[in-house]
C-alpha positions in Angstrom: -5.2 4.5 -21.0 -1.7 4.1 -19.6 -0.1 1.5 -17.4 2.7 2.8 -15.2 5.2 0.4 -13.6 8.3 1.7 -11.9 11.5 -0.3 -12.7 11.8 -3.1 -10.2 8.3 -2.6 -8.9 5.9 -5.4 -8.2 2.9 -3.3 -8.9 1.4 -1.0 -11.6 -1.0 1.9 -11.7 -3.5 2.2 -14.6 -4.8 5.6 -15.4 -7.3 6.6 -18.1 -10.9 6.4 -18.9 -11.7 2.7 -18.6 -15.4 1.6 -18.3 -14.6 -0.2 -15.1 -13.1 2.9 -13.5 -16.0 5.1 -14.5 -18.5 2.7 -13.1 -16.9 2.3 -9.7 -18.5 4.3 -7.0 -16.2 6.1 -4.6 -15.5 3.8 -1.7 -16.4 0.6 -3.5 -12.9 -0.9 -3.5 -12.4 -3.3 -0.6 -9.3 -5.1 0.5 -6.7 -3.1 -1.4 -3.3 -4.1 -0.1 -0.1 -2.2 0.7 3.2 -3.8 1.8 5.5 -2.0 4.1 8.8 -2.9 5.9 7.6 -1.6 9.3 3.9 -1.9 10.1 4.2 0.0 13.4 6.0 3.0 11.7 3.4 3.0 8.9 0.5 2.9 11.3 2.0 5.7 13.4 2.5 7.8 10.3 -1.2 7.4 9.3 -2.4 8.1 12.8 -0.2 11.2 12.9 -1.9 12.4 9.7 -5.3 12.0 11.2 -6.2 8.7 9.6 -8.0 6.1 11.7 -6.3 2.7 11.6 -7.0 -0.6 13.2 -4.8 -2.2 15.8 -1.9 -4.3 14.4 -2.7 -8.0 14.3 -0.1 -10.7 14.1 -1.6 -13.7 12.4 1.8 -15.4 12.1 5.2 -14.5 13.6 6.9 -15.2 10.3 7.6 -12.3 8.0 4.4 -11.4 6.2 2.0 -12.3 9.0 1.5 -8.9 10.5 -1.4 -6.6 9.3 -3.5 -3.6 10.1 -6.2 -1.8 8.1 -7.6 1.7 7.4 -10.1 3.4 5.1 -9.1 6.2 2.7 -11.2 9.4 2.4 -13.4 7.9 -0.2 -14.2 4.9 2.0 -12.1 2.3 0.2 -10.6 -0.2 2.6 -6.9 -1.1 2.7 -4.9 -3.9 4.3 -1.3 -3.1 5.2 1.0 -6.1 5.4 4.4 -6.0 7.0 7.2 -7.6 5.0 10.5 -6.8 6.9 12.5 -8.1 4.0 11.4 -5.0 2.0 13.8 -3.0 4.2 16.7 -5.1 2.9 15.4 -6.0 -0.5 13.1 -3.2 -1.8 11.2 -3.7 -5.0 12.6 -0.4 -6.4 16.4 -0.6 -6.4 18.2 2.1 -4.5 19.8 3.4 -7.7 16.3 3.9 -9.3 14.7 5.7 -6.4 15.8 9.2 -7.4 13.4 9.0 -10.3 10.4 8.5 -8.0 11.4 10.4 -4.8 12.5 8.9 -1.6 
C-alpha cells in the first residue's frame, strides 16, 4: 500500500491491495467530492467529454455554496463544489505544479 499526497495538497490517493478496496463493488462509492474554482467551466468540460452532469445548484451565494453532480463510468457518484478562492489560492503552489502537470 502507498499513500500519495502532492506537496500542498489537501487530499491523498491510496493505492495498493487493501481489503476494503478489494471488497468494494464497482459503482459502490457515493458522494465522492471534488473542488473546482469554476463549476460552470468544469461542468462544460465534462459535458464536452460526453459525461452526463446535473444542473448547477446554488445552495448559498457565498463561496462554497455552488454544486453539481455526475456519475463516473463505474457508477460512483461525485459532487463537484465550487470554491472560487482556489483560483487565487490553489492547494498545490504554482512552483510545484510542474511535477504534476498543469
